[in-house]
PLY file of the C-alpha trace (Angstrom):
ply
format ascii 1.0
element vertex 114
property float x
property float y
property float z
element edge 113
property int vertex1
property int vertex2
end_header
-17.98 -12.32 5.78
-16.31 -9.02 4.87
-16.47 -7.50 8.37
-14.64 -10.51 9.85
-11.95 -10.25 7.16
-11.52 -6.53 7.87
-11.26 -7.13 11.62
-8.60 -9.83 11.13
-6.68 -7.55 8.75
-6.90 -4.67 11.24
-5.48 -6.97 13.93
-2.61 -7.86 11.60
-2.05 -4.17 10.83
-1.76 -3.40 14.56
0.74 -6.26 14.99
2.77 -5.00 12.05
2.79 -1.49 13.53
3.84 -2.85 16.92
6.71 -4.74 15.32
7.77 -1.85 13.06
7.84 0.81 15.76
8.17 4.26 14.20
9.18 3.01 10.74
6.81 4.51 8.17
4.54 1.95 6.50
2.98 2.95 3.19
-0.15 1.36 1.79
-0.94 1.35 -1.92
-3.44 -0.57 -3.95
-4.08 -0.53 -7.68
-7.82 -0.83 -7.10
-10.37 1.84 -6.28
-12.62 -0.86 -4.83
-12.63 -1.14 -1.00
-11.17 2.35 -0.48
-13.03 2.94 2.81
-12.07 -0.52 4.09
-8.42 0.06 3.16
-8.45 3.40 4.97
-9.94 1.73 8.04
-7.17 -0.89 8.03
-4.52 1.78 7.58
-5.93 3.78 10.47
-5.81 0.69 12.71
-2.11 0.18 11.90
-1.18 3.84 11.62
-0.11 3.20 8.01
0.30 5.98 5.48
-2.47 5.53 2.90
-2.12 6.86 -0.62
-4.56 6.46 -3.47
-2.10 7.78 -6.06
-1.63 4.31 -7.56
-5.32 3.42 -7.75
-6.23 6.77 -9.30
-3.56 6.54 -12.00
-4.19 2.88 -12.82
-7.93 3.61 -13.16
-7.09 6.41 -15.62
-4.99 4.00 -17.69
-7.79 1.46 -17.79
-10.39 4.09 -18.71
-8.06 5.29 -21.51
-7.78 1.72 -22.83
-4.08 1.58 -21.98
-3.44 -2.11 -21.47
-1.87 -2.53 -18.02
-3.33 -5.93 -17.10
-2.82 -9.44 -18.39
-5.91 -10.29 -20.44
-8.49 -12.30 -18.44
-6.17 -12.44 -15.45
-6.22 -9.22 -13.41
-2.48 -9.14 -12.74
-0.34 -6.36 -14.13
1.46 -6.97 -17.37
4.91 -5.52 -18.16
3.39 -2.12 -18.95
1.34 -2.11 -15.74
4.39 -2.92 -13.62
6.43 -0.23 -15.39
3.69 2.38 -14.92
3.23 1.42 -11.25
6.98 1.77 -10.66
7.03 5.19 -12.29
3.98 6.35 -10.34
5.44 5.21 -7.02
8.86 6.65 -7.83
7.31 10.06 -8.56
5.19 9.82 -5.42
8.15 9.13 -3.14
10.24 11.84 -4.80
7.40 14.32 -4.25
7.28 13.58 -0.51
11.04 13.56 -0.03
11.62 9.82 0.07
10.45 6.94 2.20
12.20 8.07 5.37
12.54 11.84 5.85
16.15 12.91 5.38
18.18 12.94 8.55
15.88 10.39 10.20
17.02 6.86 10.78
15.13 3.95 12.25
16.36 1.03 14.28
15.28 -2.26 12.76
14.44 -4.87 15.37
14.34 -8.26 13.69
12.73 -10.18 16.53
9.86 -12.49 15.54
6.26 -11.64 16.43
5.22 -12.72 19.90
2.50 -15.32 19.94
-0.82 -14.12 21.32
0 1
1 2
2 3
3 4
4 5
5 6
6 7
7 8
8 9
9 10
10 11
11 12
12 13
13 14
14 15
15 16
16 17
17 18
18 19
19 20
20 21
21 22
22 23
23 24
24 25
25 26
26 27
27 28
28 29
29 30
30 31
31 32
32 33
33 34
34 35
35 36
36 37
37 38
38 39
39 40
40 41
41 42
42 43
43 44
44 45
45 46
46 47
47 48
48 49
49 50
50 51
51 52
52 53
53 54
54 55
55 56
56 57
57 58
58 59
59 60
60 61
61 62
62 63
63 64
64 65
65 66
66 67
67 68
68 69
69 70
70 71
71 72
72 73
73 74
74 75
75 76
76 77
77 78
78 79
79 80
80 81
81 82
82 83
83 84
84 85
85 86
86 87
87 88
88 89
89 90
90 91
91 92
92 93
93 94
94 95
95 96
96 97
97 98
98 99
99 100
100 101
101 102
102 103
103 104
104 105
105 106
106 107
107 108
108 109
109 110
110 111
111 112
112 113
């Protein structure tokens, strides 16, 4: 059931956020499908959601630019290259992953069991 899967994923997103503290977490997907569900999960975990990848990959597919392995759904070499370029441009446009001058402490303790 989709609602159960979303609730479990939202719980995981909250655990990830708790573990990560104030470290920015970015969420990208190559698919336009499930946009509202992805936004809901991102909201639960206070993740930064961007549809830049899904919008661009959809444009490639609509333009018959082959970015997927035939009959597979995974990206081919071209798809991986395009995704890397799209994400690189995105992060350059927002000033990087972590705003300059900001540093985060990385706590590598394992998740606590609930």
